[in-house]
Structures are given as structure tokens and as C-alpha cells.
N, C-alpha and C positions, 0 to 999 in steps of 0.2 A: 247794412240795410240802406244807409244813406246813398251808397253808390248804386245799389239796386234801383232805388227810386229814380235816379238819373237816367237809367237805361231801360226801365220797365216799358215805357211807351214804344220806343223803337224796336225793342225785342218783340213786343206783341204784334207790331206791324210787319215784322220780317218773318214771312211764313216758312222759309226754309229751315228756321231754327227748330221747328217742331219735329221731334223724333217720334216715329211710330213703331209700334210692336208688330211683329208678324206671327200669326198663329197658324200652324200647319193645317188646322182644320178649316181655316177660312178659305173661301174661293177667291180667285183673282179679282172678282168684281166686288168683293166685300169692302166696305169703307173701313179703314183702320182708324182707331182712336189713339190719341196721344197717350204714351205710357205715364208721363209725369207732368205735373203742372210746370209753368214757365219758371217759377222761382226754385222748384226742385231740380230742374234742368241746370240751374246755376251751380250745381255740384261741381261744375268746371272750376270754380274758385277754390273749392276744397281740394281738388286735385292739384291746382297750381300752388296754393298757399301752404298746404300741409304735406304735399307730395304723396298722398295716399295712392296706392296702386289701384288699377282698374278692377281687379278682382275684389279688393276690399270694398270699394264703392258699390260694386254690383251687389254685394252681400248687404250693405247698409241700407240701400234703397230698394232691395228686393226686385232687381231687374237683371237682365242678362248682361254678361260682360261686353258683348259686342254692342249692346245698346249704350253702355257707358262710353265706349270708344267713339261711337257716332256723335254722342252728345258733346264730348270734349272737342272733337274736331270741328263740329258745327259752331260751338261757342268761341273757339279760338279764332276761326275765320270771321265770325260776326264782330267780335270785339276788336280784332285787327283792323277791320274796315271802319268800324264806328269810331274808335279812338284815333285811328290813323287819319281820319278825315278832318280832324281839328288841327289847325296850324300850331305847331309847337316851336317853330323858329321865331324868335322874338326880334322885332326891328331894333336897330341900333339906338334909336332915340329912346325907346322904352328901357333898354338895358342901362343906358346912362342915367335915366331918371330914378332907377332903383338900384344903383351901384352901391354895394356895402362899403363902409369906411375902410375895411381891410384891403380893398383894391385901389386905394387912393394913389398908390405908386404905379398902378397899371390901369389907368382910367379908360383906355381904349380896348380893353379886353372884351371880346364878344362871346367867346365860348372857351371852356376848359375841357380838354379832350383826353380820353384814356381808353385803352382797350381792356377787355376782360375775356376770360376763357371758361368754357363749360366742359368738364371732363365727360367724354362719351365712350360708349362701348367700342372696343377695338374691332374693326371689320376684318373679315377673313382674307380678302385679296391683299397681297403685299403692296401693290401700287397704292391702294386706298390707305393702307397703314402708313406708308411713307408720306402721303399728302396730308394726312390728318395728325401726324405726330408733332407734338409741341416740345421743343427742347427746353422751354421754360417750365412746363408742367411734367415733363418726362412721361407723357401719356397722350393718347389721341384726344383731341379737343375740338370743339366748335369755338371759333373766335369772332368777336364782334367789337364794334367801337361805339362809345357813348359820348355825347356832348352835354355839358352842363353850363347854364348861364351863371354869371358871377353870383347871383342871389339864390342859386340852388335848384332851379327848375330844369328838368330834362328837356333839351332843345334839339337833340339829334340822336337817332337810333339807326345804326347800320344793319344790314343783313348779316347773318352768320356765315363764316367761311371756314375752310379747313384750317387746322391749327398751325400748319406750316407757313401760312401767308404772313407776310411782314406787316408791321404797323403802317408803313407807307403805302403798301398795296391796298389795304383796306381803306385808308384815307382817300385814295384816288377813286375807289369804287363807290364810296359813300355818297357822292354828289355834293359834298359840302363846298368844294372849290368854287362852284358857280355862285354860291351865296356870299362869298367873302369879297370885300372891297378894300382898296388901299388904305382907307382911314380906320380899318379894324385891326385887331390883333387876336391871336389865339395863344392859349397857354397849354403846353404839352410836356411830356416826359422826354427823357434823353433819347429814347428809341425813335422818336419822330423826327427824321431828318427831312424837313419839308420846305426848306428855304427856296429851293429851285422850282417848286410847283405851285406855291401859293402867292397871291398878289398882295399879301398883307404882312404885318410884322409877326414874328414868332417869339414868344417868351418861353425859354427852355433852360433848364439847369445847365451850367457850364461843364465842359469836358476837361478832364485833367490832361488828356492826350499824353504827350511824352514829357510833360513838365513834371518836376519833382514836387511842386507845390503851386496851388492856385493863388493869384493875387487876392488881397483882402476884399476888394470891391466885388470880385466874382464869387467869393465865399458868401458874402452878405446877400448878394442877389440870388444865389442858389438856395440859401436858407429861406429867403423871403418867398420865392416861388414854391418851394416845397411846403411851406405853411399854408399856402393857398390851394395847392393841388390836392392836399389831403381831403378837401371837401368833395372832390369828384370821386375819390376812393370811398368815402362814406356813402355817397349816393349809389355807387355800384354795390356796396354792401346791402343797401336797402333792397335792391333788385334781387340779390341772392338770398334775402330773407325768405323768398318764396322757396319752400323746401324741395320743390321739384328739382331744383338745380343743386341741391346739397349732395346728391348721390350721382353715380355715373348715369348719364342719360342713355337710355336704350336706343338702339338704332331703329326700333319699331316705330318710334315717334319722330324720326328724322324728317318725315314729310311735312310735319306741322311744327317743327321746333322753331322755325323763324317766327311764326305767328305767336307761339307761346312766349318766346323771349321778348318780342316787341310789346306784347300786352303787359308782361311783367314790368318792363321799363316804363311804359306810359302810365301804368297804375301808380307809380311813385308820385306823379304830379297830383294825384287825388288824395294823397295822405294828408291828414289834418295837422301836421306839424312841420315846420321848416327844418332844414339841416342844422341851422344855428338859431337859437331862440331870439337873438338880437335881430335876426333878419325877418321877423314876423311882421311883414309889411305887405298889405294887399297890392296886387299887381293889376 
């Protein structure tokens, strides 16, 4: 309800949100009335958070399944535009002002980055199957990239791509390179080989390569980075607490999956608890 009160006014002012019913007995000139009130149309959140099927929601709200589909698409587009219009990339000065003590050894860290994958229905064409197949998940997936500030806020959400796309490929397409400056640093996982495309420092766990053992200082640094990177994985887990992403995503919603994913990611910033209790400091 707290979130609803934040968006109630713009929702009321945005006329395209209103979904109308069609009665076969009505003539083309008849004025149609809204099927549900605005707050009932917010069943979109029930679909996203609980993963309830459209047929189930149609039964619960006593409306047609096609109406549920239109409501979900309308609200996904609306929240995608509304939440996406707020700047989430935080200036370097603000990042430093709220840097948690855990990052004292990496004070120039601007963003912690990781990729995530959503299992999706396998398409029929073999070409699409090969493009969407993820060797990591052994399944067809949608793959996206998320960025988190050191104090736990979502500051970057990429579009979703086919599961075969590399981490580096998504990084290039995300648009983050233009936001980085030489006095910044990013913290990434081993798969992000970005040193040749970014203008800033990259904190990444060390590779063993052909060595039989890593030096002690590399082991300590790898452990230190891993302890900090675990927070971006916790943030991604919050996104996936939206049960819609728990199961295999049907291809029928592939046209709006980018909006659904982006909204789920941006909603994490509206939750009333930080990733770490000690970070509960207003920004």
C-alpha cells in the first residue's frame, strides 16, 4: 500500500492504463466502462510477486483472461516508464559519502556488477534454441546484467538477451561504459574480462591460469573481493523473490519480459530494509 500511494496519482493521470471491457451486445458507438478500479488493476503486482497465472487471476477477479493479459502489459509498460524515469545511477561523490566500512580497501568502487539468467521456454526453431541455450544453466534462458552500488542500491539494469551472449557482450550493450571515468573502479566476477574496454580500474578475483598455486596476496585479495561480491548476489536473489521468475518463463510473455524484469529490479530500491542492517543509512 505504501508503494501504491506513491504511484496512485500518476496512475490516475495516465489514461492508457484504464482497461475496458467489450460486450458483444454493445454497439461500436457505446462508451465502455472500466472493468476494475485502479487499485484492482494493480493485480499486476500479484502476478509479478506471486507468479499467479493469468487464468487464476481472471477467476479471482471475475474478469476475462484476455483482460488480465491487457492489464499486466499496461502496468508493466507504465511502471517501466515511471520507475525508469528516475535516475538510479548515483554520482561518485554520493557513493563515497555513503561507502560502507567493508569497502575501505576498495574506496573507489562505483558499482558491483553481475549477470543473472531466467529460464525460459525452449523455442521450436533450432536457430533460436542455439542462440538462447545457456551452457551455465543447460537450458534456454534470458540473460541480463545488474549493477549495485557499494551500499546496496540497484544502479544499473540492462536489457535481457539470449542466454548464449557473453558477460562482456552484455556489458558493452548496457551503456555503462560511457558512465565510467578513470577515477572510478568496478567490481566484477571472473567471467568479466573488461580491462581492454573500460576506462577505469577493475577489481576481479585472480585466475589460477597455469600456475599450480596462487600467491598468498592474490588469495587474500580474491577472498576479500568474494566477501563483497556476495552482496550483489543477495540483491539478485531479492529480484528473483518475485515468483514469476521462479518457473520457466513462457514465450507468450517474451514481448514484455524486459519490462517485467526491469520493474522487478527497480522495485528492490523501494523495499524497506537494506541488504545489510549496518548499512541502514539514508541516502
